[in-house]
C-alpha positions in Angstrom: -4.8 -16.5 -23.2 -3.1 -13.1 -23.1 0.3 -12.7 -21.1 0.4 -10.4 -18.8 3.2 -7.9 -18.0 5.0 -8.6 -14.7 6.2 -5.1 -13.7 8.0 -3.6 -10.1 5.9 -0.4 -8.9 7.0 -0.2 -4.8 10.6 -0.6 -3.6 12.1 -0.9 0.3 15.5 -1.4 1.3 17.5 -2.7 4.5 21.5 -1.9 3.6 24.2 -1.9 5.4 24.0 2.0 4.6 21.2 2.2 7.1 17.4 1.9 6.4 15.8 3.1 3.2 15.7 2.5 -0.6 17.1 6.4 -1.0 20.0 5.5 1.3 20.9 2.9 -0.8 20.8 4.3 -3.9 22.6 7.7 -3.0 25.5 5.2 -2.0 25.6 2.8 -4.9 25.3 4.9 -7.3 28.0 7.4 -6.2 30.0 4.0 -5.5 30.9 4.3 -1.5 31.4 1.2 0.2 29.7 0.5 3.2 32.3 -2.6 4.6 33.6 -1.9 8.3 35.5 -3.6 10.5 33.3 -6.3 12.8 32.2 -4.6 16.4 29.3 -6.8 16.4 31.4 -9.4 18.5 34.7 -10.3 18.8 36.8 -11.7 15.6 40.1 -10.5 16.6 40.8 -14.3 16.2 39.4 -15.0 12.9 41.0 -14.3 9.5 38.7 -12.2 8.4 37.4 -9.5 10.5 35.1 -7.2 7.5 32.1 -7.3 7.1 29.1 -5.1 5.9 26.2 -5.7 8.4 23.2 -3.6 8.7 23.4 -0.8 11.8 21.5 -1.5 14.4 17.7 -0.9 13.8 14.4 -1.4 15.2 11.0 -2.1 14.3 10.5 1.4 15.0 12.0 1.8 11.6 9.0 0.2 9.7 6.5 2.7 7.9 2.9 2.8 8.8 0.4 1.9 6.2 -2.6 2.9 5.0 -5.4 1.4 6.6 -3.6 -0.2 9.8 -6.0 0.6 12.6 -5.6 -1.4 16.1 -6.5 -4.4 15.6 -4.0 -6.5 17.2 -1.8 -7.1 14.2 1.4 -5.6 15.9 0.7 -7.9 18.9 0.2 -10.8 16.8 3.2 -10.3 14.9 5.4 -9.6 17.7 8.9 -8.2 16.4 10.7 -8.8 19.6 10.7 -12.4 18.7 11.9 -11.9 14.9 14.8 -13.2 13.6 17.3 -10.6 12.2 16.5 -11.4 8.6 12.4 -11.2 9.5 13.1 -8.4 11.2 15.0 -6.4 7.8 12.3 -8.3 5.5 9.4 -6.7 7.3 11.1 -3.2 7.5 11.8 -3.0 3.9 8.5 -4.7 2.7 6.7 -2.5 4.2 8.3 0.6 2.7 7.9 -1.2 -0.9 4.0 -1.9 -0.1 4.1 2.2 0.7 6.1 3.0 -1.9 3.5 0.9 -4.3 0.6 2.7 -2.2 -0.8 -0.4 -1.0 -2.8 -1.3 1.9 -2.5 -3.6 4.4 -5.1 -6.8 4.1 -4.9 -6.5 0.5 -7.0 -8.6 -0.7 -5.2 -11.8 -2.7 -1.8 -10.3 -2.3 0.9 -12.4 -1.3 4.9 -12.9 -0.6 7.5 -14.6 -2.6 11.1 -13.9 -1.0 13.7 -15.3 -1.2 16.8 -16.1 2.2 19.8 -18.6 2.2 19.8 -18.1 5.9 16.4 -17.4 7.5 16.8 -17.2 11.1 20.2 -18.3 11.5 21.4 -15.8 13.9 18.6 -16.9 16.3 19.8 -20.5 15.6 23.6 -19.7 16.5 22.7 -17.9 19.3 20.2 -20.7 21.0 22.7 -23.5 20.0 25.2 -21.8 21.9 22.7 -21.3 25.1 22.3 -24.7 24.9 25.2 -26.4 24.9 27.4 -23.6 27.0 24.3 -22.6 30.1 22.6 -26.1 29.5 19.7 -24.5 27.4 18.4 -22.4 30.0 17.2 -19.7 28.2 16.6 -21.2 25.3 12.9 -19.8 24.4 10.1 -22.0 23.2 10.3 -20.0 19.9 13.2 -21.1 18.9 12.8 -23.8 16.1 9.5 -21.4 14.9 11.2 -18.2 14.4 14.7 -19.7 13.3 13.2 -21.9 10.4 13.9 -20.4 6.9 9.9 -20.2 6.2 9.2 -18.0 9.0 10.6 -14.6 6.7 7.6 -14.4 4.7 5.3 -15.3 7.2 6.7 -12.7 9.5 5.9 -10.1 6.2 2.6 -11.6 5.4 1.1 -11.2 9.3 2.6 -7.6 9.4 0.9 -6.8 6.3 -2.0 -8.8 6.2 -1.6 -10.6 3.4 -3.5 -13.8 2.9 -2.2 -14.9 -0.1 0.9 -17.4 -1.0 3.0 -16.9 1.8 7.1 -18.4 0.4 10.4 -18.5 0.8 12.4 -19.6 -1.8 15.9 -20.8 0.0 18.5 -21.8 -3.0 21.6 -20.3 -1.5 22.9 -17.0 -3.5 19.8 -17.0 -6.0 17.3 -17.4 -3.5 16.0 -13.9 -4.4 16.4 -14.7 -8.0 14.3 -17.3 -8.2 11.7 -15.8 -5.9 11.3 -12.7 -8.6 10.9 -15.0 -11.8 8.5 -17.0 -9.9 6.6 -14.5 -8.6 6.4 -12.7 -12.4 5.4 -15.8 -13.7 2.4 -16.0 -11.8 1.6 -12.5 -12.4 1.9 -13.4 -15.6 -0.3 -16.1 -15.7 -3.1 -14.5 -13.9 -2.7 -17.0 -10.6 -1.3 -13.5 -8.8 -2.5 -9.8 -9.3 0.4 -8.4 -7.0 2.8 -9.4 -4.9 6.0 -8.8 -2.4 8.7 -10.1 -4.0 12.9 -9.7 -3.0 15.1 -11.2 -0.3 16.2 -10.9 3.8 19.4 -12.3 5.0 20.8 -11.6 8.7 23.8 -13.4 8.0 26.8 -11.6 9.8 27.4 -13.5 12.9 30.3 -15.5 14.2 29.1 -19.2 13.0 29.1 -17.3 9.3 32.2 -15.3 9.0 34.0 -18.3 11.0 32.8 -21.0 8.4 33.7 -18.9 5.5 36.8 -18.6 7.2 37.8 -22.3 7.1 36.0 -21.8 3.5 38.9 -19.2 2.3 36.0 -17.9 0.7 36.2 -14.6 2.4 38.4 -11.5 1.8 41.3 -11.9 4.8 43.8 -9.5 3.5 42.1 -5.9 3.7 40.9 -6.2 8.1 43.4 -2.7 8.1 41.3 -1.3 5.0 37.7 -2.6 5.1 36.4 -0.1 2.5 38.3 -1.7 0.1 38.1 -5.5 1.0 35.5 -6.1 -1.5 36.9 -5.4 -4.8 34.9 -7.1 -7.7 37.0 -7.9 -10.9 40.3 -6.2 -9.5 43.6 -8.2 -9.7 44.0 -7.2 -5.9 40.9 -9.3 -4.9 41.1 -12.2 -1.9 37.5 -13.5 -1.4 33.6 -12.0 -0.9 32.8 -9.5 1.9 29.6 -10.8 4.3 27.0 -8.5 3.8 23.2 -8.8 5.0 20.2 -7.0 4.3 16.6 -7.1 2.9 15.4 -5.8 -0.6 12.0 -6.0 -1.4 9.8 -5.3 -3.9 6.2 -5.1 -4.9 5.5 -7.2 -8.5 2.3 -6.3 -10.3 0.0 -6.9 -13.3 1.3 -3.7 -15.3 -2.4 -2.7 -16.0 -3.4 -2.6 -12.3 -0.5 -0.8 -11.1 -1.2 1.8 -14.4 -4.9 1.6 -13.1 -4.3 3.1 -9.4 -1.5 5.3 -11.0 1.4 4.0 -9.2 4.8 4.4 -10.3 6.2 1.4 -12.2 10.5 1.1 -11.9 11.2 -1.3 -14.5 9.3 -4.8 -16.0 10.2 -8.0 -15.4 10.8 -10.0 -18.7 12.7 -12.7 -18.8 14.0 -15.8 -16.0 16.2 -18.7 -16.6 17.8 -21.0 -14.4 20.1 -23.2 -14.6 22.4 -26.3 -12.5 26.4 -27.2 -13.3 25.6 -30.0 -11.5 29.1 -30.1 -10.5 29.9 -29.2 -7.0 28.6 -28.4 -3.8 30.9 -25.0 -3.6 32.6 -24.3 -7.2 31.9 -23.6 -10.2 32.4 -25.6 -13.4 35.1 -23.9 -15.3 33.5 -24.6 -18.4 31.0 -22.4 -18.0 28.3 -23.8 -19.8 25.4 -23.3 -17.7 25.9 -20.0 -16.8 25.9 -19.3 -20.1 22.5 -21.2 -20.6 20.9 -19.0 -18.1 22.1 -15.9 -19.3 20.8 -16.7 -22.9 17.8 -18.1 -21.3 16.5 -15.3 -19.7 17.1 -12.6 -22.7 15.3 -15.4 -25.4 12.4 -16.0 -22.6 12.3 -11.6 -22.6 11.9 -11.8 -26.7 14.9 -8.9 -26.7 17.1 -8.7 -28.7 21.3 -9.2 -27.6 21.7 -5.9 -28.6 18.8 -4.1 -26.6 20.4 -5.3 -22.9 22.8 -2.1 -22.1 23.6 -2.6 -18.4 24.3 -6.1 -16.8 24.2 -6.1 -12.9 27.3 -9.0 -12.6 26.8 -11.5 -9.3 30.6 -10.2 -8.9 31.5 -11.6 -5.8 35.1 -10.7 -5.2 36.4 -13.8 -5.7 39.0 -15.1 -7.9 37.8 -18.0 -10.1 34.1 -16.8 -10.3 34.9 -13.6 -10.9 36.8 -14.5 -14.0 34.6 -17.8 -15.0 31.5 -15.0 -15.3 33.6 -12.7 -17.5 34.4 -15.1 -19.5 30.8 -16.7 -20.1 29.2 -12.9 -20.5 31.9 -13.0 -23.8 30.5 -15.9 -25.0 26.8 -14.7 -25.2 27.1 -11.6 -25.8 30.0 -12.3 -28.5 31.2 -9.2 -30.8 28.3 -6.9 -28.6 30.4 -7.8 -25.7 32.6 -4.6 -25.4 30.1 -2.0 -25.9 28.0 -3.9 -22.2 28.5 -1.8 -19.3 28.4 -3.2 -16.1 29.1 -3.5 -12.2 29.2 -5.7 -9.3 26.7 -4.1 -6.5 28.3 -6.3 -3.9 31.8 -4.2 -4.4 29.8 -1.7 -2.2 27.4 -3.7 0.0 29.0 -7.1 0.3 27.8 -10.6 -0.3 24.4 -10.5 1.3 24.3 -14.1 0.4 20.4 -14.9 -0.6 19.4 -11.7 -1.1 22.0 -10.7 -2.7 19.5 -11.2 -6.1 17.3 -8.7 -4.7 19.7 -6.0 -4.2 21.1 -6.3 -7.6 17.6 -6.2 -8.7 16.5 -3.0 -7.0 19.8 -1.5 -8.0 19.1 -2.2 -11.5 15.2 -1.1 -11.3 16.8 2.5 -10.1 19.5 2.2 -12.5 16.9 1.5 -15.4 14.2 4.3 -13.6 16.7 7.1 -12.9 18.8 6.8 -16.3 22.5 5.8 -13.9 24.2 3.2 -13.9 26.1 2.2 -10.8 29.7 1.5 -10.7 31.9 -1.0 -9.9 33.8 0.4 -6.2 37.3 -0.4 -5.7 37.9 -1.3 -9.0 41.6 0.3 -9.5 43.9 -2.3 -10.8 41.6 -4.6 -13.9 42.5 -8.2 -13.7 43.0 -8.7 -17.9 40.9 -12.1 -16.8 38.2 -10.1 -16.5 37.8 -7.4 -19.5 34.5 -5.9 -19.7 33.7 -2.8 -19.0 32.8 -2.3 -15.5 32.1 0.7 -15.0 35.5 1.2 -12.6 35.0 3.4 -9.4 32.8 5.7 -11.2 29.1 5.5 -12.6 27.7 6.5 -16.1 24.8 8.4 -17.5 22.7 5.9 -19.8 19.0 4.8 -20.6 19.2 1.1 -21.7 16.8 -0.2 -23.1 17.0 -3.6 -20.9 19.4 -5.0 -18.3 20.6 -8.5 -17.3 20.7 -9.3 -13.6 23.1 -12.5 -13.2 23.4 -14.2 -9.9 25.3 -17.3 -9.0 25.7 -19.4 -6.0 26.5 -22.1 -3.9 25.2 -26.4 -5.5 25.9 -25.1 -8.7 23.3 -22.8 -9.2 22.5 -20.0 -12.1 20.0 -17.8 -12.2 19.9 -14.3 -14.5 16.6 -12.5 -15.1 16.2 -9.5 -17.7 14.6 -6.0 -16.5 12.8 -4.0 -18.7 12.7 0.0 -18.9 9.4 1.9 -19.1 
C-alpha cells in the first residue's frame, strides 16, 4: 500500500493579538509580546495578575464560506451558547477552511482537534451561580456546552462536517497529538481531509488562582506584563497563561494539489512518550523527552542535518526550560550548535492544550515564508539554556524541515516534524 503525504493547506488563528493568521504572524515574526495585565476580572488579590487572553470577539468575526446558504445551520449552532473555547475554535476553523478553498458540507471531511480545558469557563460560571445564587441562573445546557468534547462538535456543526469529530485532551500536548493522529489517518487513506488544531479559552479566575497556588505562573512582572513570559532567560519565574485557537486543514497532498490549494508544509513524523514520573513535574533525566524528539525525526525519514529549526515548548519555567535544552543537545549532539529555535510562548503565553497548535502554525508559516520567528524577552540567557534561541530578533532562513516540541502535565511528551515545500 502506498503511503500518502499529509500536508497543511489552510490556516486560521484567533490569538491574543486578535483574529487572523496574518495578525498572528505579523506580531510573532517581529517578537511582539501579547501579555498584558488582567482586566477581564479582578485579579488584584492573586499573586499572578498578568495573562495573554484573546481580546473581546464575537461570532461576527467568523468568515462566510462557499456553499453556505440559508439552511438554518446558524440557528442550530447557536453561538450564544458557545463556550469560549468553542467560539474561538469556530472562528479559527472557518478561516482555515476558507483559506484552503473548501466548502461547507465537504463530503467525508472531519475534525480532530486538541483542547485541555474545553468549556472550563462555562463550568466556573455555572458552579459560581450554583453555590452563590442557588443555581437560579444555571442553564440547562451547562453540561453539554461545558464538556471538552463539545469543542469539535461545534466546529463540525458550523462547517457541516459529518466525518470524525473528536477532541483529544492530553493536557499541553493535546493539539500536537491531534495533528499526529490526523496526519496518520490521511496517510493511511482513512480520511482525505480533516480540520485539526487546538483551542482553549482558559484565562479565568479559577485557572489563574489555581496556577498561582501551584506556583507555576509568573508573579514578578505584574508591573511589566509584556516582559513576564521570558523562556530561557535567567530572570524567568513561571509561565504566562494564554488562550486562543490555531486551526489548520490537513489533507492528502495529491488532493490539495489537484484543487490548486496553497500548501504551507508537509506533516512528516510524530512520536509521543510518557515519563511515567509525576503529575506536574518532568523527569529530570529527560530520557522520554529525548525519545519523543528522536522518534519524530526517525518517523519523518529525515536526517538530523535536515532539521533547520526547532519550535520549543519553552514555557518560561526554571526547570522545564533547562531540561528541554539539555534534551535537545542530547538529540542533536555535535549538530546542536547550528540548529536555531525559538519559543512562541514568549509572545502569546501558554495556551494550554492549544499550545502545540500555536507552535505548529508558527512553524508552518516560518517554513512557507522563509523567516524564523524570535524568542521575545530573552535578554539575559540562562547558562543552563545554551542553544541558539533567536533572542529578540528573527532570522531569514529556509530550512528543509523543522521540529515542534511539546511537553505536558502527566509526564507527556510529543514531537512532530514539518517539512518545507
